[in-house]
C-alpha positions in Angstrom: 233.1 -105.5 35.3 230.2 -104.6 33.1 227.6 -107.1 31.9 226.6 -107.4 28.3 223.1 -108.4 27.3 221.6 -110.3 24.3 222.1 -109.8 20.6 220.2 -106.6 20.2 222.8 -104.6 18.3 222.2 -103.8 14.6 225.7 -102.9 13.7 229.1 -104.3 14.7 231.0 -101.9 16.9 234.1 -100.2 15.6 237.2 -102.2 16.3 239.2 -100.6 19.0 243.0 -99.7 19.0 243.9 -102.7 21.0 242.7 -105.2 18.3 244.6 -103.6 15.5 247.6 -105.9 14.4 249.5 -106.0 11.3 250.5 -109.1 9.4 254.3 -109.2 8.9 256.0 -109.9 5.7 259.5 -111.1 4.7 261.4 -114.4 4.6 260.9 -115.4 8.2 257.1 -115.0 7.9 256.9 -116.9 4.6 259.2 -119.8 5.7 256.6 -121.8 7.7 253.6 -121.6 5.2 255.9 -122.4 2.3 257.3 -125.4 4.1 253.7 -126.7 4.9 252.6 -126.2 1.4 255.5 -128.3 0.1 254.2 -131.0 2.4 250.6 -130.6 1.3 249.6 -129.6 4.8 247.1 -127.2 6.4 247.1 -124.9 9.3 244.2 -123.7 11.3 246.2 -120.4 11.4 245.5 -119.7 7.8 242.1 -121.6 7.4 240.6 -119.8 10.4 242.2 -116.5 9.7 243.9 -116.3 13.0 245.0 -112.8 14.0 248.2 -114.2 15.5 249.4 -116.1 12.4 252.0 -113.4 11.5 253.6 -113.6 15.0 253.5 -117.4 15.2 254.8 -118.0 11.6 257.6 -115.4 12.3 258.5 -117.4 15.4 258.7 -120.6 13.3 255.5 -122.3 14.7 252.0 -123.2 13.4 249.0 -125.3 14.4 248.5 -128.2 12.1 245.0 -128.9 10.7 244.5 -132.5 9.8 241.7 -134.5 8.0 241.5 -132.0 5.2 240.6 -128.5 5.0 236.7 -128.7 4.8 234.5 -129.2 7.7 231.2 -131.2 7.8 229.6 -128.6 10.2 229.0 -124.9 9.5 229.7 -123.1 12.6 228.7 -119.4 12.2 231.8 -118.1 14.1 234.4 -120.1 12.0 235.9 -119.4 8.5 237.1 -122.9 7.8 235.5 -124.0 4.5 232.3 -126.1 4.8 231.3 -128.7 2.2 232.0 -132.1 0.6 235.1 -133.9 1.8 237.2 -136.6 0.5 238.6 -139.7 2.5 241.4 -138.9 4.9 244.9 -139.0 3.5 246.7 -142.0 5.1 250.1 -140.4 4.6 249.1 -137.2 6.4 250.4 -138.2 9.9 253.8 -139.0 8.5 254.0 -135.7 6.6 253.0 -133.7 9.7 255.7 -135.5 11.7 258.2 -134.7 9.1 257.3 -131.1 9.1 257.6 -131.1 12.9 261.1 -132.4 12.5 262.0 -129.8 9.8 260.6 -127.0 11.9 262.4 -128.3 15.1 259.2 -128.0 17.2 259.4 -129.1 20.8 255.7 -128.4 21.3 253.1 -129.5 18.7 249.4 -128.5 18.5 247.3 -130.7 16.2 243.7 -129.9 15.5 241.3 -130.9 12.7 238.1 -130.0 11.0 235.1 -131.8 12.1 234.4 -134.9 10.2 230.9 -136.3 11.0 231.1 -138.3 7.9 233.7 -140.7 9.3 232.8 -143.6 11.4 235.3 -142.6 14.2 235.2 -138.9 13.4 238.8 -139.0 12.5 240.0 -140.1 15.9 242.2 -142.9 14.4 244.1 -140.4 12.3 244.7 -138.2 15.4 246.2 -141.3 17.2 248.4 -142.0 14.3 249.6 -138.4 13.9 250.6 -138.4 17.7 252.5 -141.7 17.1 254.2 -140.6 14.0 255.3 -137.4 15.7 256.8 -139.3 18.7 258.5 -141.7 16.4 260.4 -139.0 14.5 260.5 -136.4 17.5 260.7 -138.3 20.6 261.2 -135.3 22.9 258.3 -133.3 21.5 255.2 -132.7 23.5 251.9 -133.1 21.7 248.7 -131.2 22.4 245.5 -132.1 20.5 242.5 -129.8 20.0 239.7 -132.4 19.1 236.2 -132.2 17.9 233.3 -133.8 19.9 233.3 -137.0 17.8 229.5 -136.7 18.2 229.8 -138.1 21.7 231.4 -141.4 20.6 233.4 -142.5 23.7 235.3 -145.2 21.7 236.6 -142.6 19.4 237.7 -140.4 22.3 239.5 -143.4 23.7 241.4 -143.9 20.6 242.9 -140.4 20.9 243.6 -140.9 24.6 245.2 -144.3 24.2 247.9 -142.4 22.1 248.7 -140.4 25.3 248.7 -136.7 24.1 250.3 -134.4 26.6 247.2 -132.2 26.6 243.7 -132.8 25.5 241.9 -129.7 24.4 238.2 -129.5 23.3 236.7 -126.0 23.2 233.1 -125.1 24.5 233.6 -121.9 22.5 230.5 -120.1 24.0 227.8 -120.2 26.6 225.0 -122.7 26.2 222.3 -120.0 25.2 224.3 -119.1 22.2 224.9 -122.7 20.8 222.0 -122.7 18.4 223.2 -119.4 16.8 227.1 -120.1 16.9 227.4 -124.0 17.0 224.1 -125.5 15.6 225.9 -128.8 15.0 227.2 -129.1 18.7 225.6 -129.9 22.0 226.8 -128.0 25.1 226.3 -130.9 27.5 227.9 -133.4 25.1 231.1 -131.3 25.0 231.1 -131.1 28.8 230.7 -134.8 29.0 233.7 -135.3 26.7 235.9 -133.3 29.1 234.6 -135.4 32.1 235.4 -138.6 30.3 239.1 -137.5 29.8 239.6 -137.2 33.4 237.9 -140.5 34.2 239.8 -142.4 31.5 243.2 -141.0 32.2 243.6 -138.5 35.0 247.3 -137.9 34.0 246.3 -136.1 30.8 245.6 -132.3 31.5 242.3 -131.1 30.2 242.0 -127.9 28.4 239.1 -125.8 26.9 238.4 -122.3 25.6 235.7 -119.7 25.2 235.3 -116.7 22.9 233.9 -113.5 24.4 232.0 -110.8 22.6 229.1 -112.9 21.1 226.5 -111.5 23.4 227.0 -113.6 26.4 226.4 -112.1 30.0 228.6 -112.0 32.9 226.4 -114.5 34.7 226.5 -116.9 31.8 230.3 -116.7 31.6 230.6 -117.3 35.4 228.3 -120.4 35.1 230.1 -121.7 32.1 233.5 -121.5 33.9 232.0 -123.3 36.9 230.7 -126.1 34.6 234.2 -126.5 33.1 235.7 -126.8 36.5 233.1 -129.4 37.6 234.0 -131.4 34.4 237.6 -131.5 35.4 238.9 -128.8 33.1 242.2 -127.4 34.4 243.5 -125.3 31.6 241.5 -122.3 30.2 241.9 -119.8 27.3 239.6 -116.8 26.9 239.8 -114.6 23.7 237.9 -112.0 21.8 235.6 -113.2 19.0 236.4 -111.6 15.7 234.0 -111.9 12.8 235.9 -113.5 9.9 233.5 -112.3 7.1 230.3 -110.6 6.8 228.6 -113.9 6.4 229.6 -114.9 9.9 228.0 -113.9 13.2 228.7 -110.1 14.1 230.7 -109.1 17.1 228.3 -108.0 19.9 231.0 -106.3 21.9 234.7 -105.8 22.0 235.9 -106.9 25.5 238.6 -104.6 26.8 241.9 -106.1 28.1 241.3 -105.1 31.7 238.1 -107.2 31.7 239.9 -110.2 30.3 242.4 -109.8 33.2 239.4 -109.8 35.6 238.1 -112.9 34.1 241.5 -114.5 34.5 241.4 -113.7 38.2 237.9 -115.2 38.5 238.9 -118.4 36.7 242.0 -118.8 38.9 239.9 -118.3 42.0 237.7 -121.2 40.8 240.6 -123.5 40.6 242.0 -123.5 37.1 245.6 -124.4 37.0 246.6 -122.0 34.3 244.6 -119.3 32.4 245.5 -117.3 29.3 243.0 -114.5 28.9 243.2 -111.6 26.5 241.8 -110.2 23.3 244.2 -112.0 21.1 244.3 -115.3 23.0 243.4 -118.4 21.1 243.4 -122.1 21.8 246.9 -122.8 20.7 248.5 -119.3 21.1 251.8 -119.6 22.8 250.7 -123.1 23.9 254.2 -124.2 24.9 254.6 -121.4 27.4 251.1 -121.9 28.6 251.8 -125.6 29.3 255.1 -124.8 31.0 253.2 -122.4 33.4 250.7 -125.1 34.5 250.2 -125.3 38.3 248.5 -128.3 39.9 244.7 -127.6 40.0 
């Protein structure tokens, strides 16, 4: 496995063949976004320009984005809009739950923009969304991908008290790259959040993920995986960073599929219960199959 070093590249490397994927068209693809627009709902699939959105929409699934479509932070890897935000919509949890019912989802992934302007960071709306989904769809499993709530333990506990089936919080990258990629986040604060989940409710699986290709080295990846295991994380996703627009951080390196597979082996050897690792892997990509493949860690 080759190491990559630093951010010294002037130009983004040419996208390799294994990263070229078309967006399908047709009725099956349009059905999900049309349904969500009718409900006034957002998806991270569209807001973050996910490369898998065509596949997921065509399979009748999506990852819900709550608390609006604008983020109070301005991470340099993410295409979600940044800027002034209005108050949370109190009816949004019920509309999400109704969309879940209409789509017939058995596994639901809920994420949000980061709302540092709110007293609880939006934790209460996460909890109500879980509760509304369960009320209308009692058989559905719910995974939440949460922000760091600025380290507020009470906010985290609001979400955990609603008993999500999986609690996900992404580290996104190695600590050295936080100032460039996640200037509003703190590496140790995110690790502490993951640790708190296990202490508060050990029955809830803990999940996290990293993007590769931002300039991290092999040693940094290995150390970060070990940090995650020490924090009690048992589910891991590893995917390729793709530059959303020219205003965002450039890709330093395109990691080949064989290297992603090697990292999967490393992570499993470290004790992760399940690992999804590949160029197109994202936090919620095929999350239901990922959950079903979980082995005790």
